[in-house]
C-alpha positions, 0 to 999 in steps of 0.5 A, spaced: 605 337 538 603 344 540 601 345 533 598 339 532 593 340 537 592 347 535 590 344 528 586 339 531 581 343 535 581 349 530 578 344 525 573 342 530 572 349 531 570 350 524 566 344 524 562 346 529 560 352 526 558 349 520 554 343 523 550 349 527 549 353 521 547 348 516 543 343 521 536 341 519 534 339 526 534 342 533 539 337 536 544 338 531 544 345 531 545 345 539 550 339 538 554 344 533 554 350 538 557 345 543 562 342 539 564 349 537 565 351 544 569 345 547 574 346 541 575 353 543 576 352 550 583 348 549 585 354 544 585 359 549 588 355 554 595 356 554 601 356 559 604 362 556 599 367 558 597 366 566 590 370 565 588 365 559 585 360 564 581 365 567 578 367 561 577 360 559 573 359 565 569 365 564 567 363 557 565 356 559 560 359 564 557 364 560 556 359 554 554 354 558 548 358 561 547 360 554 546 353 552 542 351 557 537 356 555 537 354 548 536 347 550 530 349 554 527 353 548 528 347 544 524 342 549 519 347 550 518 347 542 519 340 541 514 337 547 509 343 545 508 344 553 504 351 552 498 353 547 501 353 540 501 361 539 504 362 546 509 356 545 512 359 539 513 366 543 516 363 549 521 359 545 523 364 540 524 369 546 528 364 550 532 362 543 534 369 541 536 370 548 541 364 548 544 367 542 545 374 544 548 371 550 552 366 546 555 372 541 556 377 547 551 382 545 548 387 550 545 387 555 548 380 555 555 382 554 558 382 561 563 376 560 565 379 553 570 384 555 573 380 561 574 374 556 578 378 551 582 381 556 586 375 558 587 372 550 592 373 545 591 377 539 590 370 535 585 368 539 582 375 540 581 375 533 577 368 533 572 371 538 571 377 535 569 374 528 569 367 527 565 365 534 559 370 531 558 366 525 553 361 528 549 365 533 548 370 527 546 365 522 541 362 527 538 369 529 537 371 522 533 364 521 529 364 527 522 367 529 523 375 529 522 377 537 522 384 534 521 388 541 527 383 544 532 385 538 530 392 538 532 392 545 538 389 544 540 393 538 539 400 542 543 397 548 549 395 544 549 402 541 549 405 548 553 400 552 559 400 547 559 408 546 559 409 554 563 403 556 569 404 551 571 411 553 573 408 560 579 403 558 586 403 556 586 396 554 586 395 546 583 388 547 577 391 551 576 397 546 576 392 541 571 388 545 566 394 545 567 396 538 565 389 536 559 389 541 557 396 537 558 392 530 553 386 533 548 391 534 548 393 527 549 386 524 542 384 528 539 390 525 541 388 518 539 381 519 532 384 521 530 386 514 535 383 509 539 377 510 545 378 505 546 385 508 549 383 515 553 378 511 556 383 507 557 387 514 560 381 517 565 380 511 567 387 511 568 388 519 572 381 519 577 384 514 578 391 517 579 387 524 584 382 521 588 388 519 588 392 526 589 385 529 595 383 525 598 390 526 597 389 534 600 382 534 606 383 530 608 389 534 606 386 540 602 391 543 596 391 548 595 398 551 594 405 549 601 407 551 604 402 547 600 404 541 603 411 541 610 409 543 610 404 537 607 408 532 612 413 533 617 409 531 613 406 525 610 411 520 607 407 515 604 402 520 601 409 523 598 411 517 595 404 516 593 404 523 589 410 523 586 409 516 583 402 519 581 405 525 577 410 522 574 405 517 572 401 523 568 406 526 564 407 520 567 414 518 566 416 510 569 415 505 572 408 508 570 401 507 567 401 514 562 406 512 559 402 506 555 396 510 552 402 515 550 405 509 546 399 506 543 398 513 541 405 514 538 405 507 534 398 508 531 401 515 529 407 512 525 403 506 522 399 511 520 405 515 524 404 521 526 411 522 526 412 529 531 406 530 535 408 525 536 415 528 537 412 535 543 408 532 546 413 528 546 418 534 549 413 539 554 410 534 557 417 534 559 416 542 563 410 539 566 414 533 568 419 539 573 414 542 575 411 535 577 419 533 581 420 540 585 414 539 587 415 532 588 423 534 592 421 540 596 416 536 597 422 530 599 428 534 602 425 541 610 424 540 614 420 546 621 420 546 621 413 550 624 408 546 621 401 547 623 394 543 618 392 538 617 386 534 619 388 527 613 389 522 614 385 516 612 391 511 615 387 505 609 381 506 605 382 500 598 379 503 599 384 509 600 390 504 594 388 499 589 387 505 591 394 507 590 397 500 583 394 500 582 400 506 585 405 501 581 403 495 574 403 499 571 409 496 571 407 489 569 400 491 563 402 495 561 406 490 561 401 484 558 395 489 551 399 489 551 398 481 550 391 483 544 392 487 
């Protein structure tokens, strides 16, 4: 019965995203987002985790606030209360603000790390990846309020770099990492829609690699990470490669979408924004390097019981090989542009 409920709400979750992204009307788009919200709440509420109900409530409150702002923008746009030009600017500001709040972009990120802290790794994976699809697609379709989006991009860069340094919880670290990547995806969507989609796919693959390892090892904190990695050398190698790739360090796969984004920003003469994003991302890369080097160098004699990692599983091994082959893959893809 439990699996049946998960399958039912998971199907509605996917349906809500597709309805929101493909709708031709404002109300259809809003209804799709609400279906997505109401399907995700039962998925994250579980009796096995006492913090899940708290996370579900926080997520619900944040999403209701965003939905209210979105509905207000739709009403303003539909009823033409204001003058045409002012009407367009006001509604675009409200519309984009609600989408930034829905996806957890800074400076409207207050709920995102707190919700992540109460979720298991499967639900965390959904929140980090799938729940970003509909807001990002709608943001790429909407009228570009450049000042608001540039402010959000710079905020994402600095907030993730500064706040990510202070946590030992892997779920919060992944949340601040996601905020950083949201900033890069918003920047990509300003100039070329295909680039943010490529960015999202690569980010999702790398995040899937890391989350699967965390889930199979049943680890949530830095100390557990160091202990478990010392017992599994192969996992340690895969983890380090994936984490450096997530940080965007060349020549790994995670550097490729950042490369594309920087290239298109330079082509559009957004030099200052590109430089600020690169410098701010170095702070995020610092805590990636700190985690990977501590995992690589530190050795603890304490033994902990960890779940057996299925190294024989072809799917997991093949997905990790994508990271290993990323230099050749990244170089070849440029021949098709």
